[in-house]
Structures are given as structure tokens and as C-alpha cells.
ZAMARGU-4260 file (C-alpha; in steps of 0.2 Angstrom, whole numbers, plus 5000, padded with zeros to 4 digits):
<rodrens>
0) 5113/4191/5505 | 5108/4207/5499 | 5107/4210/5479 | 5098/4226/5477 | 5114/4235/5470
5) 5114/4220/5457 | 5096/4220/5452 | 5094/4234/5442 | 5111/4227/5428 | 5107/4221/5414
10) 5111/4200/5411 | 5110/4187/5397 | 5096/4176/5396 | 5097/4166/5379 | 5104/4168/5360
15) 5091/4177/5353 | 5093/4165/5336 | 5089/4153/5347 | 5071/4159/5351 | 5055/4154/5346
20) 5035/4156/5352 | 5036/4143/5362 | 5048/4151/5375 | 5062/4146/5386 | 5062/4144/5404
25) 5077/4150/5414 | 5082/4160/5428 | 5089/4175/5435 | 5094/4178/5452 | 5085/4165/5459
30) 5067/4170/5451 | 5058/4159/5436 | 5059/4169/5420 | 5055/4164/5402 | 5060/4170/5388
35) 5050/4168/5372 | 5048/4177/5354 | 5031/4188/5354 | 5020/4188/5339 | 5030/4201/5329
40) 5047/4191/5332 | 5054/4202/5347 | 5061/4195/5362 | 5049/4195/5378 | 5055/4191/5395
45) 5042/4187/5409 | 5044/4183/5427 | 5034/4179/5441 | 5017/4181/5439 | 5018/4186/5422
50) 5028/4201/5423 | 5036/4210/5411 | 5054/4215/5411 | 5065/4225/5401 | 5072/4218/5385
55) 5089/4221/5376 | 5096/4213/5363 | 5113/4214/5360 | 5129/4205/5353 | 5118/4189/5346
60) 5110/4190/5366 | 5095/4194/5373 | 5098/4203/5389 | 5085/4208/5404 | 5084/4212/5421
65) 5073/4210/5439 | 5072/4229/5439 | 5073/4244/5430 | 5093/4246/5425 | 5099/4264/5427
70) 5110/4264/5410 | 5111/4257/5394 | 5119/4240/5393 | 5137/4242/5391 | 5147/4245/5372
75) 5158/4235/5362 | 5162/4245/5348 | 5169/4231/5338 | 5153/4224/5338 | 5148/4237/5322
80) 5164/4236/5314 | 5161/4228/5295 | 5169/4213/5293 | 5171/4205/5308 | 5163/4186/5311
85) 5154/4186/5326 | 5153/4168/5334 | 5136/4164/5344 | 5145/4149/5357 | 5132/4145/5365
90) 5131/4140/5387 | 5139/4131/5396 | 5129/4131/5415 | 5143/4130/5428 | 5142/4126/5447
95) 5150/4141/5455 | 5146/4159/5458 | 5143/4169/5444 | 5159/4181/5451 | 5170/4168/5452
100) 5166/4163/5432 | 5170/4182/5429 | 5186/4180/5439 | 5194/4164/5431 | 5190/4174/5413
105) 5202/4187/5422 | 5215/4175/5427 | 5230/4173/5414 | 5243/4166/5428 | 5231/4148/5425
110) 5235/4146/5406 | 5249/4133/5406 | 5242/4123/5419 | 5225/4120/5413 | 5227/4126/5397
115) 5241/4117/5394 | 5248/4118/5372 | 5233/4131/5368 | 5235/4146/5378 | 5250/4140/5388
120) 5264/4130/5392 | 5279/4127/5404 | 5291/4133/5405 | 5282/4148/5399 | 5274/4151/5417
125) 5278/4169/5420 | 5266/4181/5421 | 5274/4199/5415 | 5271/4216/5425 | 5256/4224/5417
130) 5245/4238/5423 | 5228/4238/5432 | 5216/4252/5435 | 5196/4256/5439 | 5193/4270/5427
135) 5182/4281/5434 | 5174/4291/5420 | 5168/4273/5412 | 5165/4264/5430 | 5176/4249/5424
140) 5190/4239/5427 | 5204/4236/5416 | 5220/4228/5414 | 5231/4232/5401 | 5249/4229/5392
145) 5246/4209/5396 | 5258/4199/5387 | 5257/4178/5387 | 5267/4167/5376 | 5254/4156/5369
150) 5255/4140/5358 | 5240/4141/5350 | 5233/4159/5355 | 5216/4156/5342 | 5209/4145/5330
155) 5217/4155/5317 | 5234/4154/5325 | 5249/4146/5315 | 5262/4141/5331 | 5268/4149/5347
160) 5266/4168/5348 | 5266/4182/5363 | 5252/4188/5364 | 5246/4203/5372 | 5229/4205/5380
165) 5217/4219/5389 | 5203/4213/5399 | 5187/4225/5403 | 5175/4222/5417 | 5160/4232/5412
170) 5147/4224/5422 | 5149/4213/5439 | 5147/4198/5428 | 5154/4201/5411 | 5171/4203/5405
175) 5179/4207/5388 | 5195/4202/5383 | 5203/4209/5367 | 5218/4200/5360 | 5231/4201/5348
180) 5224/4196/5331 | 5235/4184/5322 | 5228/4188/5306 | 5228/4207/5306 | 5243/4212/5318
185) 5234/4232/5319 | 5215/4223/5327 | 5211/4217/5343 | 5201/4199/5341 | 5186/4202/5353
190) 5180/4188/5365 | 5167/4189/5379 | 5162/4181/5394 | 5143/4186/5395 | 5136/4176/5414
195) 5120/4174/5419 | 5116/4172/5438 | 5104/4158/5440 | 5107/4159/5459 | 5121/4164/5472
200) 5131/4147/5466 | 5126/4142/5449 | 5128/4152/5432 | 5127/4151/5414 | 5140/4154/5405
205) 5137/4162/5387 | 5155/4167/5379 | 5153/4177/5362 | 5166/4183/5351 | 5169/4196/5336
210) 5184/4189/5326 | 5192/4193/5311 | 5196/4177/5304 | 5187/4172/5286 | 5197/4154/5285
215) 5190/4144/5301 | 5173/4133/5300 | 5161/4143/5309 | 5160/4124/5320 | 5179/4124/5324
220) 5179/4142/5329 | 5163/4137/5342 | 5170/4121/5349 | 5189/4129/5350 | 5183/4141/5364
225) 5170/4127/5373 | 5186/4117/5374 | 5194/4128/5380 | 5181/4136/5394 | 5175/4115/5398
230) 5193/4115/5404 | 5190/4130/5417 | 5173/4123/5423 | 5182/4109/5430 | 5194/4121/5440
235) 5179/4133/5446 | 5166/4119/5452 | 5180/4113/5464 | 5184/4130/5473 | 5183/4132/5489
240) 5172/4142/5495 | 5160/4140/5483 | 5155/4159/5483 | 5168/4174/5479 | 5177/4182/5494
245) 5179/4199/5494 | 5187/4203/5512 | 5206/4204/5504 | 5213/4194/5519 | 5203/4177/5514
250) 5213/4172/5501 | 5233/4175/5497 | 5236/4187/5480 | 5251/4185/5471 | 5259/4198/5458
255) 5248/4190/5445 | 5232/4194/5454 | 5230/4211/5450 | 5215/4211/5438 | 5207/4199/5451
260) 5212/4211/5466 | 5202/4228/5456 | 5186/4217/5451 | 5185/4212/5471 | 5188/4231/5476
265) 5175/4237/5463 | 5165/4225/5465 | 5162/4229/5485 | 5163/4249/5482 | 5147/4247/5471
270) 5138/4233/5485 | 5138/4221/5469 | 5138/4204/5482 | 5127/4193/5474 | 5138/4177/5471
275) 5151/4185/5483 | 5157/4179/5503 | 5158/4195/5513 | 5168/4187/5529 | 5179/4172/5533
280) 5167/4157/5538
</rodrens>
């Protein structure tokens, strides 16, 4: 399958804090790569035949590309905001399309059924109307005015609250979630999903968070987020077809799936098809 349009994008390939001079072998879109620190302590990524690949270090992660990115890595302004705690959650390997992993992150309808008594609970299953748009200037998918009742919206939350969300897709395999910050209602907690496509049906998922939470132990913050994603993994690994269908007639959406519909339309528009299924089989 063609992947030229996605070659020139930035992808997460490891946590900077875990790098050493010995390096770590991994893969990017089917090509073996190695991520290490050079003699000066900087991140270095090499591809096949020792080819040196472009590198950025941002949001606690090392980013690279098999191609020549035409734009800088997308900004997350909250990453520079004083007082936030930055949480490197780690990595979860998932046997699914990297695009499926992002789409699942955008789906709130599954909260009561997959994340029962944490991010959702019956009978609070209805997804209220919300707004979705493809913002042309930024070239990003945004969902706003998303509201959902959650028994425990965050590790810092005590008791159930109606949580407000905003979702943003700034790159084909990355999504940024802004949600109600229980200790600081005027701010947003930021939870991201950075997905490294190892192959069309295999990915490493690197969640990262920028929170206002001075109380919770770092280990507990990491465990809370890993618990959520491990619940998702069993769903993702059993989805059929394994690749993300881009033809609107291949899966039947509901009103709750507006973000998914916009994401698929945006992928198709840019020919971001690595990990996608274009026609019914």
C-alpha cells in the first residue's frame, strides 16, 4: 500500500529519558531503526544501512521520520506552561492499525462499556451533541463541546463529575485530548496519544500527559493511564477489519461517531493511507 504521504511526517520512536549510548532497536513503517544517544548526549536515529534520520526531542519523546518533514512538529502550548506535571506514561504495543489506535482514542461512546466505573458508567451512556470541524488554517481535526458523565475523570477527581472534552488531531497518528481539570476548573488537563507505526497492523502507543495535579504520586498517575489503555487494547486487537476502513460505506457510523467520520475524511484528503483499508474486501 502506498505510504508516501505519511513518510514525511514526524513519529514518536522512544522516550528521551530512557535512551542510552547502547541504543534501542525498533521499527518505523516497516523499516528497522535504532534510537540512541550520541557522544554528546543528543538523540540520534539511524535507519537501514546506517542512514541518519531527522530527529526532534519534544514532549519527553524522541521523534523521527523516514522522509523529509515539510513542517515542524505540531505545537502543544501547555507543554511550556509553568506548574504542570509532565507524565511519561511509557509504551503499550498493540496489534492493530496505528490509525485504529487514534480513532479509538477519539471515541467517547465506549467509555461506559470499556472503562466501566472510571470514565463512564451505565445508565449514563448517551453521547450529547458536540461540534466537529476540520480547521483549515491549522489543518487539524477538532471536536469541541464534548460532555460526558464520569465516575472518576482523573486520578485527582473525587466523585463523579460531568467532564468537558476537546479532541484535536494534529498529525495522522497523534491526538491531543483536553479535558476538565478537577483541581483547576479554569484550566485543561492535557492527555496525548502518540502512535508509532511499526507496521500497517502493529503499533507502539506512547501516551503523555501535562497535568495540574500536585497531590498524586507519579507512579499512580502512570498506572491510572496504563489501566485505561490496557482496557482499550483488548478491544483494538479484536476489531475487524484490522486496518481502518476509509470508505464511508464499510462501517455504519452513529451520531456519536462525528469525530471519527471527520478523521477518516481528513486522512483520505491527505492520502494518509498507511494502516488504512481503502475498499471493501
